[in-house]
N, C-alpha and C positions, 0 to 999 in steps of 0.2 A: 795921361796919368803915369805912364811908365817912366818917362824921363824925369818927371817931378819926383817920383818915388826914388829914382837913382840919386837925385840931388839931395833929398832928405837923408837917405841912407849914407851918402857920402859925408854929409855934415855930421851925422852921428858917429861915423867912423873916425873923422878928423878929431872930433871932441874926445872920443875914446883914446886915441893915440896921444893927444895933448895932455889929457889927465894922467895917463899912465906914465908919461915922462916927467910931469911936474909934481906929482904927489909922492912924498917921501914917507915911508913907514919903516920903522926899525932901522933907520939910517941907510935905506936904499930905496931907489925909485920903484914904484909899482911895476914899471916896465921890465924890471929884472926878475919878476916873479913868473914862474913857468905858467901858472894858470892864466895870468893876464896876457902873456905872450900867445897862449893858445886862443884866447878870445879875440885878440887882434888878428891872428892868422885866419881863424874861421870867418871873421867878419870880412876880411879882404877877399878871401876866396868866394864867399857867397855874393859879395857885391860885384866882383868881376864876372862871375858866371852869369848873373842876372843882366849886367850891362851888355855883355856879349850876346845874350839871347835877344835882348831888345834890338840891338844894332843889326843882328842877323835877320830878324823878322822884318825890320824896316827895309833892309836890302831886298828881301824876298817880295815885299809888297810893291816896291818900285819895279822890280824885275817882272813879276807875274801880272800885275794890274788886274788881279782877280781875287776877290775876297775869299771865295770858296777854296782856293788853293792854299791859303795861309790861315784859314780859320783855326786850325789846330795850334799853330804857332802863337796866334793871338790869345787863344785860351790858355796856353802854357804861361804866357806873360801875366795874364790876369790872375791865374792861380798862384803864381810865385810871388807876385808883388807884395801882398800883405805879410807873407812869411818872412821875406827878406828884410823888409822895413822893421817888422817887429823884432826879429832876432838881433839885428845889428843895434837897434835902439835899446833893447833890453840889456845887451852886453855893455853898452856905454853907461846905462843907468847903474848897472852892477859895479862898474869901476869907479863911478862918481860917488857911490854910496847914497846917503840921504839927500845930498846936493842934487843928484840926478832926478829925484822925484819932486824937488821944489820948483817954484816958479822962477828961480834964478837961471835955469837952463831950459831949452826947448825939448829936452829929451822925453819928459813925461808926456808932453803933447804929441811927440812923434809916436810913442807907443800907442796912444789912443788913436792917432791918425791911421795906424796900421789896421785897426778894426774898421774904420770908415772906408779905407781903400778896398778892403775885402768885401764890402757890401755895395760900393759905388756902381759897379757894372754887373751886379748879380753875385750871388753867393759863390765862394770859391769852389764848393763841391760841384756846382753845375758846370763850371769851367773845366774841372777835372774830368767830368763825364764826357763833355764835348771833346776834349783832347783824346781821351781813350777811344771814343768812337772814330775819330779821325785816324788814329794810329792803327786801328783794327780794320778800317775800310780797305777793301781789296785783298785782304789776307784770307787764306784758306787753310784749313787743317792740313798740315803736311804729314801724309801717311809715312810711317816708318821712321820719322825723325826721332821719336822716343820709342824704344822697343817695348812693345806690349804683347808680343806673340806668346809669351809664357803665361799670361793671365788666364786664358781659358783652361789650359792644362792644370794649373794650380787650383782653379775653382772646381774643376771636375774631381781632382784628387780630394779636396776638402769635402765635397758633397758625398763622395764614395766612402770616405772615412767615417762619416757620421750617419750614413745610410739615408740621406735625404735626396729628394728630387729638387730640381730648380725652383718649382713652384712652392714647395714646402719651405725652402730657404728664403722665400720672399723675392725671388727673381722672376722677371716677367716670362721668361721662357727658359727651359732647360738648355744648358750649353752643350752643344754636340761635340 
């Protein structure tokens, strides 16, 4: 699915660029408008980031030969796929105007395909959860990384100021 999505997103990007160069408004091409240039740049960046993620994951699959070692990367691809396709196709529709929503171009179908891609291998949210679990696996709370030594003293000062005990303040145990 990922390479097919890259192909569709690339087609939408090419259509976006072609339309920006060919459409003239107020005696200048759309490509000269800063907003359109921003859409082109954002689309290219998003497309290249996704393409490189897919190629890197394919390389890791070939190298590792173990699905469990690349499960997080695969989930990242599955989570990013619908967003990349939707965002690039929607920008192309925007630059095409009503023509982009008509049956004259494949752009409207690409926007709808982005929803289908998001459901094909399971909901995007599930892939994000899988990715987060993979990223957190093997990590431990690093003591002292974020200084929190001042918190008990401040809590004690606040409790003393208002004449409360830890239990009265809703704490499980009074801070020593």
